[in-house]
C-alpha positions as CSV (number, residue, x, y, z in Angstrom):
1,M,3.6,-169.6,94.8
2,L,4.0,-166.6,92.6
3,A,4.2,-168.5,89.4
4,T,1.0,-170.4,90.2
5,M,-0.7,-167.1,91.0
6,L,0.4,-165.6,87.8
7,D,-1.0,-168.5,85.9
8,Q,-4.5,-168.2,87.5
9,A,-7.4,-167.4,85.1
10,I,-8.5,-163.7,85.7
11,D,-12.0,-164.8,86.9
12,D,-10.5,-167.4,89.3
13,A,-8.2,-165.0,91.2
14,V,-8.9,-162.9,94.3
15,F,-8.2,-159.3,93.5
16,N,-7.7,-157.0,96.6
17,F,-8.1,-153.4,95.7
18,I,-6.2,-151.3,98.3
19,D,-5.7,-147.5,99.0
20,V,-4.1,-145.7,101.8
21,E,-4.5,-142.0,102.8
22,T,-1.4,-140.4,104.4
23,T,-0.1,-137.5,106.2
24,G,2.5,-136.6,103.4
25,L,4.0,-137.8,100.3
26,S,7.0,-139.8,101.5
27,P,6.9,-142.8,103.6
28,D,10.3,-141.8,105.2
29,S,8.6,-138.9,106.8
30,A,4.9,-139.3,106.7
31,R,2.5,-142.0,108.0
32,V,-0.7,-143.8,107.0
33,C,-3.8,-142.2,108.5
34,E,-6.4,-144.4,106.7
35,V,-6.5,-147.7,104.9
36,A,-9.1,-149.5,102.8
37,L,-9.3,-152.7,101.0
38,I,-12.0,-154.6,99.1
39,G,-11.6,-158.0,97.6
40,F,-13.4,-159.5,94.6
41,K,-13.3,-162.9,93.0
42,G,-15.0,-162.5,89.6
43,A,-18.2,-160.5,90.3
44,A,-18.4,-161.6,94.0
45,R,-17.3,-159.3,96.8
46,V,-15.2,-161.6,99.2
47,N,-14.0,-159.1,101.8
48,Q,-14.0,-155.4,102.8
49,F,-12.0,-153.6,105.3
50,A,-11.6,-149.9,106.2
51,S,-10.2,-148.1,109.1
52,L,-8.9,-144.7,110.1
53,I,-5.4,-145.1,111.6
54,N,-3.9,-142.9,114.3
55,P,-0.6,-141.9,112.7
56,G,1.0,-141.2,116.1
57,G,1.4,-137.4,115.3
58,P,-0.4,-134.4,114.0
59,I,-1.9,-134.5,110.6
60,P,-0.5,-131.5,108.6
61,E,-3.2,-129.1,107.3
62,T,-2.0,-129.7,103.7
63,A,-3.0,-133.4,104.1
64,S,-6.2,-132.7,105.7
65,R,-7.2,-130.3,102.9
66,I,-6.7,-133.2,100.5
67,N,-8.2,-136.2,102.3
68,G,-10.5,-134.5,104.7
69,I,-9.0,-136.4,107.7
70,T,-8.3,-134.5,110.8
71,D,-6.6,-135.1,114.2
72,D,-10.0,-135.3,115.9
73,M,-11.1,-138.1,113.5
74,V,-8.1,-140.4,114.3
75,R,-7.7,-139.6,117.9
76,S,-9.5,-142.8,119.0
77,S,-8.5,-144.9,116.0
78,P,-6.1,-147.8,116.2
79,A,-2.4,-147.5,115.4
80,F,-1.3,-149.3,112.2
81,G,-0.1,-152.2,114.3
82,G,-3.6,-152.7,115.5
83,V,-4.9,-153.5,111.9
84,A,-1.7,-155.0,110.5
85,P,-2.6,-158.7,111.2
86,K,-6.0,-158.4,109.7
87,L,-4.5,-156.7,106.5
88,L,-1.9,-159.6,106.2
89,D,-4.8,-162.1,106.6
90,L,-6.9,-160.5,103.9
91,L,-4.0,-160.0,101.5
92,E,-2.7,-163.7,101.7
93,G,-2.8,-165.4,98.3
94,S,-4.4,-162.6,96.5
95,V,-3.5,-160.1,93.6
96,I,-3.1,-156.4,94.8
97,V,-4.7,-153.8,92.6
98,A,-4.0,-150.1,93.3
99,H,-3.9,-146.9,91.4
100,N,-0.3,-145.7,91.3
101,A,0.4,-148.8,93.3
102,L,4.1,-148.0,94.2
103,F,2.8,-145.1,96.4
104,D,0.5,-147.2,98.4
105,I,2.9,-150.2,98.5
106,N,5.9,-148.1,99.7
107,F,3.8,-146.8,102.5
108,L,2.5,-150.2,103.6
109,K,5.9,-151.7,103.6
110,M,7.2,-148.9,105.9
111,E,4.2,-149.3,108.2
112,F,4.6,-153.1,108.3
113,S,8.3,-152.8,108.9
114,L,7.7,-150.2,111.9
115,V,5.5,-152.9,113.7
116,G,8.0,-155.7,113.1
117,L,6.0,-157.3,110.3
118,K,6.8,-157.9,106.4
119,F,4.7,-156.7,103.6
120,P,3.9,-159.9,101.4
121,E,6.2,-158.9,98.6
122,Q,5.5,-162.2,96.7
123,L,2.1,-161.1,95.7
124,P,1.4,-160.0,92.0
125,V,0.6,-156.3,91.6
126,V,-1.6,-154.7,89.0
127,D,-1.4,-150.9,88.7
128,T,-4.5,-149.3,87.0
129,C,-2.5,-146.1,86.5
130,E,0.1,-148.0,84.4
131,I,-2.6,-149.8,82.5
132,A,-4.2,-146.4,81.7
133,R,-0.9,-144.9,80.7
134,G,0.0,-147.7,78.5
135,H,-3.3,-148.5,76.8
136,W,-5.7,-145.6,77.0
137,K,-5.4,-141.9,76.2
138,F,-7.0,-139.9,79.1
139,T,-6.6,-136.2,79.7
140,N,-4.4,-137.2,82.5
141,N,-4.1,-140.5,84.5
142,R,-5.6,-139.3,87.8
143,L,-8.1,-141.6,89.3
144,G,-10.8,-138.9,89.1
145,T,-10.1,-137.9,85.6
146,I,-10.3,-141.5,84.4
147,A,-13.6,-142.0,86.3
148,R,-15.0,-138.9,84.7
149,E,-13.9,-139.7,81.2
150,L,-15.4,-143.3,81.5
151,N,-18.6,-141.8,82.9
152,L,-18.2,-143.5,86.3
153,S,-19.9,-141.7,89.1
154,S,-17.6,-140.6,91.9
155,E,-18.1,-139.1,95.4
156,N,-16.0,-138.8,98.6
157,W,-12.8,-138.5,96.6
158,H,-9.6,-138.9,98.6
159,R,-11.1,-141.2,101.2
160,A,-9.7,-144.6,101.1
161,L,-12.9,-146.6,100.7
162,A,-14.3,-144.4,98.0
163,D,-11.0,-144.5,96.1
164,V,-10.8,-148.4,96.2
165,E,-14.4,-148.7,95.0
166,M,-13.6,-146.4,92.1
167,T,-10.3,-148.3,91.3
168,R,-12.4,-151.4,91.1
169,K,-14.9,-149.9,88.6
170,I,-12.1,-148.7,86.5
171,F,-10.3,-152.0,86.7
172,E,-13.4,-153.8,85.5
173,H,-13.6,-151.5,82.6
174,F,-10.0,-152.1,81.7
175,V,-10.2,-155.9,82.2
176,S,-13.0,-156.2,79.9
177,A,-11.2,-154.5,77.1
178,L,-7.9,-156.3,77.8
179,K,-9.7,-159.7,77.8
180,G,-10.9,-158.7,74.3
181,S,-7.1,-158.3,73.3
182,G,-6.1,-161.6,74.6
183,A,-5.5,-161.1,78.3
184,V,-6.4,-164.5,80.1
185,T,-4.4,-164.8,83.1
186,V,-3.3,-162.8,86.2
187,G,0.2,-162.7,84.6
188,D,-1.2,-161.1,81.5
189,L,-2.7,-158.3,83.5
190,V,0.6,-157.8,85.3
191,K,2.3,-157.5,82.0
192,K,-0.3,-155.1,80.7
193,S,0.3,-152.9,83.7
194,R,4.1,-153.3,83.4
195,G,3.7,-154.4,87.0
196,R,5.8,-157.0,88.7
197,A,5.8,-159.1,91.8
198,R,7.4,-156.9,94.4
């Protein structure tokens, strides 16, 4: 299945842009408190999902200052297990796109494992941060900096849905340029981002 997906033409593949907000920096000690995903095939939006997640414990003030998510906001939200089947269904057969993808994927792997499920590791991954690092020269490779230097409008930073929408806009900018330098397939994009099937 992976080889077939890597051979897909860029415009024929479903790309799922995903972002998580968390209670800390390490999946060993922190939990996901928001997840968002939008899917595109070419210019067509094929799915969208966003949910606050009850992390099962208090959200540290340091995390709330960054993502704006408080204990009150997640109190009546589902635990990760409540959204995990929907996420697996949406991710099936798609290419995952994220900015600093390893961060999001490591948290998702941990969350899925905690509810007895397995993150679909056979899916190709494209990392917009790695594309930026390898093929552009921005002041730094943070999502907000790249957006600003590409003159892309941004608001609600560090909320998951806003971040995936911005990642998609940046991805489209990158893909347009990479197509001009010979990128045709999903596999070409994975190589350009130094990504791999995880």
